[in-house]
C-alpha positions as CSV (number, residue, x, y, z in Angstrom):
1,M,-42.6,27.7,0.3
2,G,-43.4,26.4,3.9
3,M,-40.8,25.5,6.4
4,G,-40.1,21.8,7.0
5,R,-40.3,20.5,10.5
6,W,-37.9,18.0,12.2
7,P,-39.9,14.7,12.3
8,G,-38.5,13.5,15.7
9,D,-40.0,10.2,16.7
10,R,-42.9,10.4,14.3
11,Q,-44.0,7.1,12.8
12,R,-42.8,6.9,9.2
13,E,-44.2,4.9,6.3
14,F,-44.0,1.1,6.9
15,W,-44.0,0.1,3.3
16,V,-41.9,2.0,0.7
17,A,-41.7,1.2,-3.0
18,A,-38.2,0.3,-4.2
19,D,-38.3,3.1,-6.7
20,G,-39.1,5.6,-4.0
21,L,-36.0,4.9,-1.9
22,A,-33.1,7.4,-1.9
23,S,-30.3,6.8,-4.4
24,G,-27.0,8.6,-4.8
25,P,-25.7,10.0,-8.1
26,G,-22.5,7.9,-7.8
27,H,-18.9,8.9,-7.6
28,V,-16.8,9.7,-10.6
29,F,-13.9,7.6,-9.5
30,Y,-15.8,4.5,-8.5
31,D,-17.9,4.7,-11.6
32,A,-14.7,4.8,-13.7
33,L,-13.4,1.8,-11.7
34,N,-16.6,-0.1,-12.2
35,R,-16.4,0.5,-16.0
36,L,-12.8,-0.8,-16.0
37,L,-13.7,-3.9,-14.1
38,G,-16.7,-4.4,-16.3
39,E,-14.6,-4.3,-19.5
40,A,-12.3,-7.0,-18.0
41,D,-15.3,-9.2,-17.0
42,F,-14.0,-9.1,-13.5
43,D,-17.1,-10.4,-11.7
44,A,-17.7,-13.4,-13.9
45,R,-14.0,-14.4,-13.8
46,V,-13.9,-14.0,-10.0
47,E,-17.1,-16.1,-9.6
48,E,-15.5,-18.8,-11.7
49,L,-12.4,-18.8,-9.4
50,C,-14.6,-19.0,-6.2
51,A,-17.2,-21.5,-7.4
52,P,-15.4,-24.7,-6.2
53,F,-15.4,-23.4,-2.6
54,Y,-19.2,-23.0,-2.4
55,A,-21.9,-25.6,-2.2
56,E,-24.6,-26.1,-4.7
57,G,-28.0,-24.8,-3.7
58,G,-28.9,-23.2,-0.4
59,R,-29.0,-19.5,0.4
60,D,-26.8,-17.3,-1.8
61,S,-23.8,-15.7,-0.3
62,I,-22.4,-12.3,-0.8
63,P,-21.1,-12.1,-4.5
64,P,-17.3,-12.6,-4.6
65,G,-17.1,-9.4,-6.7
66,C,-18.7,-7.5,-3.8
67,Y,-16.2,-9.0,-1.3
68,F,-13.2,-8.0,-3.3
69,R,-14.6,-4.6,-4.1
70,M,-15.0,-3.9,-0.3
71,L,-11.3,-4.8,0.2
72,F,-10.5,-2.4,-2.7
73,V,-12.4,0.3,-0.8
74,G,-10.1,-0.3,2.1
75,Y,-7.2,0.8,0.1
76,F,-8.8,3.7,-1.8
77,E,-10.3,5.2,1.4
78,G,-7.3,4.5,3.6
79,L,-9.2,2.1,6.0
80,D,-7.1,-0.5,7.8
81,A,-9.9,-2.4,9.7
82,Q,-12.8,-4.5,8.3
83,R,-15.2,-2.8,10.7
84,A,-14.3,0.6,9.2
85,I,-14.7,-0.7,5.7
86,A,-18.2,-2.2,6.5
87,W,-19.3,1.1,8.2
88,R,-18.0,3.2,5.3
89,C,-19.8,1.1,2.7
90,A,-23.0,1.1,4.7
91,D,-22.9,4.9,5.1
92,S,-22.2,5.9,1.5
93,L,-24.7,5.7,-1.3
94,S,-22.0,6.0,-3.9
95,L,-20.1,3.1,-2.5
96,R,-23.3,1.0,-2.3
97,R,-23.7,1.7,-6.0
98,F,-20.0,0.7,-6.6
99,L,-20.7,-2.6,-4.7
100,G,-23.8,-3.3,-6.9
101,L,-26.2,-3.2,-3.9
102,G,-29.9,-2.5,-4.5
103,A,-31.7,0.2,-2.6
104,E,-33.5,-2.6,-0.5
105,E,-30.3,-4.6,0.2
106,E,-28.2,-4.4,3.3
107,S,-24.4,-3.9,2.9
108,P,-22.2,-6.8,4.1
109,D,-21.1,-6.8,7.7
110,H,-17.5,-7.1,8.8
111,S,-18.2,-10.6,10.0
112,S,-19.3,-11.6,6.5
113,L,-15.9,-10.4,5.2
114,T,-14.2,-12.6,7.7
115,R,-16.2,-15.7,6.8
116,I,-15.6,-15.2,3.1
117,R,-11.8,-14.6,3.6
118,D,-11.6,-17.8,5.7
119,R,-13.5,-19.8,3.1
120,L,-11.4,-18.7,0.1
121,P,-7.8,-20.1,0.0
122,P,-4.7,-18.0,-0.6
123,A,-4.6,-19.2,-4.2
124,V,-7.9,-17.4,-5.0
125,H,-6.6,-14.1,-3.6
126,E,-3.4,-14.5,-5.6
127,A,-5.4,-15.2,-8.7
128,V,-7.3,-11.9,-8.2
129,F,-3.9,-10.1,-7.9
130,V,-2.8,-11.7,-11.2
131,L,-6.2,-10.8,-12.7
132,V,-5.5,-7.1,-12.0
133,L,-2.0,-7.5,-13.5
134,G,-3.7,-8.9,-16.6
135,I,-5.8,-5.8,-16.9
136,A,-2.7,-3.7,-16.9
137,Q,-1.2,-6.0,-19.5
138,E,-4.2,-5.7,-21.7
139,K,-3.9,-1.9,-21.6
140,G,-0.3,-2.1,-22.6
141,L,1.0,-0.7,-19.3
142,L,3.1,-3.6,-18.0
143,S,6.8,-3.9,-18.7
144,G,8.6,-6.2,-16.2
145,R,12.2,-6.3,-17.5
146,Q,13.7,-4.1,-14.8
147,V,12.5,-4.5,-11.3
148,G,13.3,-3.2,-7.8
149,V,13.1,-5.1,-4.6
150,D,12.8,-3.8,-1.0
151,S,11.0,-4.6,2.2
152,T,9.3,-2.8,5.1
153,L,7.9,-3.7,8.5
154,L,4.2,-4.0,9.4
155,E,2.9,-3.7,12.9
156,A,1.4,-7.0,14.1
157,N,-2.0,-7.3,15.9
158,A,-0.3,-8.3,19.2
159,A,1.2,-6.3,22.1
160,M,4.7,-6.7,23.6
161,K,3.3,-6.9,27.1
162,S,1.5,-10.2,26.1
163,I,4.7,-12.1,25.2
164,V,5.6,-15.3,27.1
165,R,8.7,-17.3,27.3
166,R,8.9,-20.3,25.0
167,D,10.4,-22.7,27.6
168,T,8.4,-21.9,30.7
169,G,5.3,-20.0,29.5
170,E,6.0,-17.2,32.0
171,D,4.8,-13.7,31.1
172,W,7.0,-10.7,31.6
173,K,6.0,-10.0,35.3
174,D,6.4,-13.6,36.4
175,Y,9.8,-13.7,34.6
176,L,10.9,-10.5,36.5
177,R,9.7,-11.9,39.8
178,R,11.7,-15.1,39.3
179,L,14.9,-13.0,38.4
180,A,14.4,-10.8,41.5
181,A,14.0,-13.9,43.7
182,E,17.2,-15.4,42.2
183,Q,19.1,-12.2,43.0
184,G,17.7,-11.8,46.4
185,V,15.7,-8.6,45.6
186,E,12.4,-8.3,47.6
187,I,9.4,-7.3,45.4
188,K,6.4,-6.1,47.4
189,N,4.3,-4.5,44.6
190,D,4.2,-3.6,41.0
191,E,6.2,-0.4,41.6
192,D,9.1,-2.4,43.0
193,L,8.8,-4.6,39.9
194,R,9.0,-1.6,37.6
195,R,12.0,-0.2,39.5
196,F,13.8,-3.6,39.2
197,D,13.0,-3.7,35.5
198,L,14.4,-0.2,35.0
199,Q,17.6,-1.1,36.8
200,R,18.1,-4.1,34.4
201,K,17.5,-1.8,31.5
202,K,20.1,0.7,32.7
203,A,22.6,-2.1,33.3
204,G,22.1,-3.4,29.7
205,E,20.5,-6.7,30.9
206,K,17.1,-6.1,29.5
207,K,17.1,-8.0,26.3
208,V,14.3,-9.8,24.5
209,S,15.1,-12.5,22.0
210,N,12.8,-14.2,19.5
211,D,14.4,-17.4,20.4
212,E,13.2,-17.1,24.0
213,W,9.9,-15.1,23.7
214,T,6.8,-15.5,21.6
215,S,3.3,-14.1,21.3
216,P,0.5,-16.5,22.3
217,S,-2.1,-14.5,20.3
218,D,0.0,-14.3,17.1
219,P,2.8,-16.9,17.0
220,D,3.8,-15.8,13.5
221,S,4.8,-12.3,14.7
222,R,8.4,-11.5,15.6
223,I,10.0,-8.9,17.9
224,V,11.3,-6.2,15.6
225,K,12.4,-2.5,15.7
226,M,10.1,-0.3,13.7
227,K,11.2,2.6,11.6
228,D,10.2,5.1,14.3
229,G,12.5,3.3,16.8
230,R,9.8,1.4,18.8
231,T,10.3,-2.2,19.6
232,H,7.1,-4.0,18.5
233,L,5.8,-7.3,17.3
234,G,5.7,-7.2,13.5
235,H,5.9,-8.8,10.1
236,K,8.0,-8.0,7.0
237,A,6.4,-7.1,3.6
238,E,8.5,-7.4,0.5
239,H,7.6,-5.8,-2.9
240,V,8.9,-6.5,-6.4
241,V,8.1,-3.4,-8.4
242,D,8.4,-2.8,-12.2
243,L,10.7,0.2,-12.4
244,Q,9.2,1.4,-15.6
245,S,5.5,1.3,-14.9
246,E,5.6,1.1,-11.1
247,F,3.2,-1.9,-10.9
248,I,3.9,-4.2,-8.0
249,L,4.6,-7.6,-9.5
250,S,4.8,-9.5,-6.3
251,A,3.9,-8.7,-2.7
252,T,4.6,-11.1,0.2
253,V,4.3,-10.9,3.9
254,C,6.7,-13.1,5.9
255,E,8.3,-13.2,9.4
256,G,9.6,-9.9,10.6
257,T,13.1,-11.3,11.2
258,A,13.5,-13.1,7.9
259,P,16.8,-12.1,6.3
260,D,16.5,-10.2,3.0
261,T,19.0,-12.6,1.4
262,D,16.6,-15.5,2.1
263,T,13.6,-13.8,0.6
264,L,14.9,-12.2,-2.6
265,L,15.0,-15.3,-4.8
266,P,11.5,-16.5,-3.9
267,S,10.1,-13.0,-4.4
268,L,11.7,-12.8,-7.9
269,A,10.3,-16.2,-8.8
270,A,6.8,-15.2,-7.7
271,A,7.0,-12.0,-9.8
272,E,8.1,-14.0,-12.8
273,V,5.2,-16.4,-12.4
274,N,2.8,-13.6,-12.0
275,L,4.0,-12.0,-15.2
276,I,3.5,-15.3,-17.1
277,R,0.0,-15.8,-15.6
278,A,-0.9,-12.2,-16.5
279,G,-0.1,-12.9,-20.2
280,S,3.1,-10.9,-20.4
281,E,5.9,-12.1,-22.7
282,E,8.6,-10.1,-20.9
283,D,11.1,-11.8,-18.6
284,I,12.8,-10.2,-15.6
285,E,16.2,-9.2,-16.9
286,E,17.6,-6.8,-14.2
287,V,17.0,-6.4,-10.5
288,A,18.1,-3.5,-8.2
289,A,18.1,-3.8,-4.4
290,D,19.8,-2.2,-1.5
291,K,22.9,-3.6,0.3
292,G,20.9,-5.7,2.7
293,Y,20.3,-8.1,-0.2
294,H,24.0,-8.5,-1.0
295,S,25.6,-11.9,-0.4
296,N,27.7,-14.2,-2.5
297,A,25.0,-16.9,-2.5
298,V,22.3,-14.5,-3.7
299,L,24.5,-13.1,-6.5
300,T,25.4,-16.6,-7.7
301,D,21.8,-17.9,-7.6
302,V,20.3,-14.9,-9.3
303,K,23.0,-15.1,-12.1
304,K,22.1,-18.7,-12.7
305,C,18.5,-17.6,-13.3
306,G,19.7,-15.3,-16.1
307,I,19.0,-12.1,-14.2
308,R,21.6,-9.3,-13.9
309,T,21.9,-7.8,-10.4
310,Y,22.5,-4.2,-9.3
311,I,23.1,-4.6,-5.5
312,P,25.6,-2.4,-3.7
313,E,28.0,-4.5,-1.7
314,R,28.6,-4.3,2.0
315,E,31.9,-3.0,3.5
316,T,33.5,-6.2,4.7
317,G,37.2,-5.5,4.0
318,T,39.5,-7.5,1.8
319,R,37.8,-10.5,0.2
320,R,39.3,-13.9,-0.1
321,W,38.5,-16.1,-3.1
322,T,40.6,-19.2,-2.5
323,D,37.8,-21.0,-0.8
324,K,35.1,-20.0,-3.2
325,S,34.0,-21.2,-6.6
326,P,34.8,-19.3,-9.9
327,D,31.1,-18.8,-10.5
328,T,30.8,-17.0,-7.1
329,K,33.8,-14.8,-7.9
330,S,32.5,-14.0,-11.4
331,A,29.0,-13.1,-10.1
332,F,30.5,-10.8,-7.4
333,H,32.8,-8.9,-9.7
334,D,30.1,-8.6,-12.5
335,N,27.7,-7.1,-9.9
336,R,30.4,-4.7,-8.7
337,R,31.1,-3.5,-12.2
338,R,27.5,-3.0,-13.0
339,V,26.7,-1.0,-9.8
340,R,29.5,1.4,-10.5
341,R,28.3,2.3,-14.0
342,A,25.9,5.1,-14.8
343,K,23.1,2.7,-15.5
344,G,23.5,1.0,-12.2
345,K,23.3,4.4,-10.4
346,K,20.2,5.3,-12.4
347,L,18.5,2.0,-11.4
348,Q,19.3,2.6,-7.8
349,R,17.7,6.0,-8.0
350,L,14.6,4.5,-9.6
351,R,14.5,1.8,-6.9
352,S,14.7,4.2,-4.0
353,E,12.1,6.4,-5.6
354,R,9.5,3.9,-6.9
355,V,9.7,1.0,-4.5
356,E,9.5,3.4,-1.5
357,R,6.6,5.1,-3.2
358,S,4.8,1.8,-3.4
359,F,5.2,1.4,0.4
360,A,4.0,4.9,1.0
361,H,0.8,4.3,-1.1
362,V,0.0,0.8,0.3
363,C,1.1,1.1,3.9
364,E,0.7,4.8,4.8
365,T,-2.1,6.4,2.7
366,G,-3.6,2.9,2.0
367,G,-3.8,2.0,5.7
368,A,-1.9,-1.3,5.6
369,R,0.9,-0.4,8.0
370,R,-1.1,-1.8,11.0
371,T,-2.4,-5.3,10.5
372,W,-5.6,-6.3,12.3
373,L,-5.4,-9.9,11.4
374,R,-3.4,-12.7,13.0
375,G,-1.5,-15.4,11.1
376,L,0.6,-15.0,8.0
377,E,-1.9,-16.7,5.8
378,K,-4.8,-14.3,6.7
379,I,-2.5,-11.3,6.5
380,N,-1.2,-12.4,3.0
381,K,-4.8,-12.8,1.7
382,R,-5.7,-9.2,2.7
383,Y,-2.4,-7.7,1.7
384,Q,-2.6,-9.3,-1.8
385,V,-5.9,-7.7,-2.5
386,H,-4.8,-4.4,-1.0
387,V,-1.8,-4.3,-3.4
388,A,-4.1,-5.3,-6.3
389,A,-6.2,-2.2,-5.5
390,R,-3.0,-0.1,-5.7
391,N,-2.3,-1.6,-9.2
392,L,-5.8,-0.8,-10.2
393,G,-5.2,2.8,-9.2
394,L,-2.2,3.0,-11.5
395,V,-4.3,1.7,-14.4
396,L,-6.9,4.4,-13.7
397,R,-4.3,7.1,-13.4
398,A,-2.8,6.1,-16.8
399,L,-6.3,6.0,-18.5
400,F,-8.1,8.9,-16.8
401,G,-5.5,10.9,-14.9
402,F,-6.5,10.0,-11.3
403,G,-5.7,6.9,-9.3
404,T,-7.6,7.5,-6.0
405,P,-10.7,9.5,-4.9
406,R,-8.4,11.9,-3.1
407,G,-6.3,12.3,-6.2
408,L,-9.5,13.1,-8.2
409,A,-10.6,15.7,-5.6
410,A,-7.1,17.3,-5.6
411,R,-7.1,17.4,-9.4
412,A,-10.5,19.1,-9.4
413,A,-9.4,21.6,-6.8
414,A,-6.2,22.4,-8.8
415,A,-8.3,22.8,-12.0
416,A,-10.7,25.2,-10.1
417,S,-7.8,27.2,-8.7
418,A,-6.2,27.4,-12.2
419,W,-9.5,28.6,-13.7
420,I,-10.0,31.2,-11.0
421,A,-6.5,32.5,-11.5
422,H,-7.2,32.6,-15.3
423,L,-10.4,34.6,-14.7
424,A,-8.6,37.0,-12.3
425,A,-5.8,37.6,-14.8
426,A,-8.3,38.2,-17.6
427,A,-10.2,40.6,-15.4
428,C,-7.0,42.5,-14.6
429,R,-6.2,42.8,-18.3
430,L,-9.7,44.0,-19.1
431,A,-9.5,46.6,-16.3
432,R,-6.2,47.9,-17.7
433,T,-7.6,48.1,-21.2
434,I,-10.8,50.0,-20.1
435,G,-8.7,52.3,-18.0
436,R,-6.5,53.3,-20.9
437,N,-9.5,53.9,-23.2
438,L,-11.4,56.1,-20.7
439,A,-8.4,58.2,-19.5
440,P,-8.4,61.8,-20.8
441,P,-5.6,62.7,-23.3
442,P,-2.6,64.5,-21.8
443,L,-2.5,68.3,-22.1
444,R,0.1,69.5,-24.7
445,P,1.1,73.1,-25.3
446,A,0.2,74.6,-28.7
447,G,2.9,75.1,-31.3
448,S,6.2,73.5,-31.9
449,P,9.0,73.4,-29.3
450,R,11.0,75.9,-31.5
451,S,8.2,78.5,-31.5
452,L,7.6,78.2,-27.8
453,L,11.3,78.8,-27.1
454,A,11.3,81.8,-29.5
455,A,8.3,83.3,-27.7
456,A,10.0,82.8,-24.3
């Protein structure tokens, strides 16, 4: 066999037959996902949802099924930006096969994803989310009677140094210069400005309020403190998770400073609607949440909806009931009694385990902790499909034993390690057996022990 040479800048063939182009063997995970979507008639149903938002005739757009598959890839590959998704899909032959692209077709660019997202309304993205829940329902995996609710913070696509005052439109430096002038402090350069700002921070005067400051690039973002202690512009994502199957029944992104007590009831209502649209006959009967969701109004309203609450109460001292209705008092004491039971403690453990796991999958390994979009409507569109991909992973895990490409690789590595360990143990047993068979018999003196003693 002769040695191949690097072609360098040599002119290649100008015309190549389609059957002569390179093609990949496919990926086991994405092939299984495509079979699952094909059984559910995913592409035809999605095209029916999107048809009213396209014109008749003209050049064909990217198929809606390809658009949603690329967003699914963002979750499964842990990619947070559309540019990264587009590059990954263009670089991988197995992903091109998953997207249904021919060997002669270009993969969609990140700008194409933006145009399609802006064209399709939030209702279509929510319908795709429900469509995935319907797949889980058809497979008999969805329950929905016991749910857990919790929220987490997402980092907005805006910087703190770009905030301006709502009343005057001043940025941070102009605001500091005005304060220094009012206090008679001379500011000659930026170093003096930083020193003045540091003195205000040490004196406890450096405070930034959402009522006074806003981001001109993303007005929907709010100043929040992230879990790592940083102050940043962010949003709040809230999940309603089925505690039995771990499917996310509702996922909403709202303002970062929205109180948990204001968002619980709308999230439960959205989860109930999604269950109905997915074809489930189950109703939400019990909800578990942390103490941030506890309030008299929440307990009363949720009880009126026929849902039992398991929400630990806050330490507020002695309670007074003379100025409250009997329904409020009854809802409060019923919730307290349920929380203290063994079942209430069990549901709290399930909530802390499975709802937090959903955040770990979607936001950390799934790449949704940092948002690269601006505006709650756009963020909700992307987040809904991102969470739908996570639900698809749960379906695949229940059917095939793996829910992500990384999980499949880890499972294969574990199987290989177990097989190697089995072979090593078998080899050791075989060596011991051969050693026993080939060893010479031990030397024994002739005669019985009595005769040997007599001879001595």
